[in-house]
C-alpha positions in Angstrom: 249.2 111.4 176.4 247.4 114.8 177.2 246.2 117.4 174.7 246.5 121.0 176.1 243.2 122.9 175.1 244.1 126.7 175.2 241.8 129.7 175.7 242.3 130.6 171.8 241.0 127.1 170.7 238.1 127.4 173.4 237.0 130.9 172.1 237.1 129.7 168.5 235.3 126.4 169.2 232.8 128.1 171.5 231.8 130.5 168.7 231.3 127.6 166.2 229.3 125.7 169.1 227.2 128.7 169.6 226.4 129.0 166.1 225.2 125.4 165.7 222.9 125.6 168.5 221.6 129.2 167.9 218.7 127.8 166.0 217.5 126.0 169.2 216.8 129.5 170.6 217.5 128.3 174.3 215.8 130.5 177.0 218.0 129.1 179.7 221.4 127.4 179.9 222.5 124.7 182.7 226.1 124.3 182.9 227.4 121.1 184.6 229.9 122.0 187.3 232.7 122.3 187.1 233.8 121.6 183.6 230.6 123.0 181.9 230.7 126.5 183.9 233.2 128.2 181.7 231.4 127.2 178.5 228.0 128.0 180.1 229.0 131.5 180.8 230.5 132.2 177.3 227.6 130.7 175.5 225.1 132.8 177.8 227.1 135.8 176.7 227.1 134.9 173.1 223.4 134.0 173.0 222.3 136.8 175.3 220.7 134.3 177.5 220.3 135.7 181.2 219.0 132.6 182.7 221.9 130.5 183.6 221.7 127.6 186.2 224.1 124.7 187.5 223.9 121.2 188.5 227.0 119.4 189.9 227.7 115.9 189.8 230.4 113.6 191.2 231.5 110.4 189.4 235.4 110.6 190.2 237.5 111.1 193.1 240.5 112.7 191.6 241.0 110.0 189.1 239.3 106.9 190.7 235.9 106.3 189.2 233.1 105.8 191.8 230.5 103.0 191.5 227.6 105.6 190.9 227.0 109.0 190.1 225.7 111.7 192.8 223.7 114.7 191.6 223.7 118.0 193.6 221.6 121.0 193.1 218.3 121.7 191.5 216.9 123.9 188.9 213.8 126.1 188.3 212.4 126.8 185.0 209.4 129.3 185.3 208.0 130.3 181.9 210.9 128.4 180.1 210.3 126.1 177.1 213.8 125.2 175.8 217.1 124.8 178.0 220.6 124.1 176.6 222.6 121.8 178.9 226.3 122.2 178.3 229.6 120.5 179.6 233.1 120.5 178.4 233.2 116.9 177.4 230.9 113.7 176.9 233.8 111.3 178.2 232.1 108.2 179.6 228.8 110.0 179.0 227.5 109.0 182.4 227.4 112.6 183.8 225.4 113.9 180.9 223.2 111.0 180.6 222.2 111.3 184.4 221.5 115.1 184.2 219.6 114.8 180.9 217.5 112.2 182.5 216.9 113.9 185.7 216.0 117.4 183.8 213.6 115.6 181.5 211.9 113.6 184.4 211.6 116.9 186.7 210.6 119.2 183.8 208.6 117.1 181.3 207.0 120.1 179.6 210.4 121.7 178.8 212.6 120.9 175.8 216.2 120.0 176.6 219.2 119.8 174.3 222.6 119.1 175.0 226.1 120.6 173.9 229.8 119.8 174.5 233.2 121.0 173.2 234.3 117.4 172.9 232.7 113.9 172.6 234.3 110.5 172.9 232.7 107.8 170.5 232.8 105.4 173.5 230.5 107.8 175.5 227.2 106.1 176.5 225.5 109.5 175.7 226.0 111.4 172.6 225.3 115.2 173.0 223.0 116.8 170.5 225.8 119.2 169.4 229.5 118.9 169.8 232.8 120.2 168.2 235.7 117.7 168.3 235.9 113.8 168.7 238.3 113.3 171.7 240.8 110.7 171.2 243.1 111.6 174.1 243.0 113.1 177.6 242.1 116.7 177.3 243.8 119.1 179.7 241.5 122.4 179.7 243.1 125.7 180.0 240.9 126.4 183.1 242.3 123.1 184.7 246.0 123.9 183.8 246.6 127.5 184.0 245.1 128.4 187.3 246.9 125.9 189.6 248.8 127.3 192.7 
């Protein structure tokens, strides 16, 4: 069964998530492509953070899970001490865990914190901030509403 996640739900939840992470005072945001890009942009606008970067991973080919995760891209944090890493969901947690480990290794002097809209209790990585526990497949509006 699928749960359709609408723009209105996203807007409301993004405002709630932004209020929760506000005390962290991020100086940069990393959006995990593709699912985290919409959230990264919205939170950057809300928090007035101009430095938005992205990393991309591949763990699935359509709906078939690969044996290992591949990470694409790099980041640069000059004069940045606090970075917020965002994704739409911590499903298996493998993507978020791989990115957090990569960033912490590459930038040991930077403090990273993570935030997602959804978190599954079976995830191997629990984000620092999240709004909903996912109990079914989430179909985000940006996935469903723009198909040609």
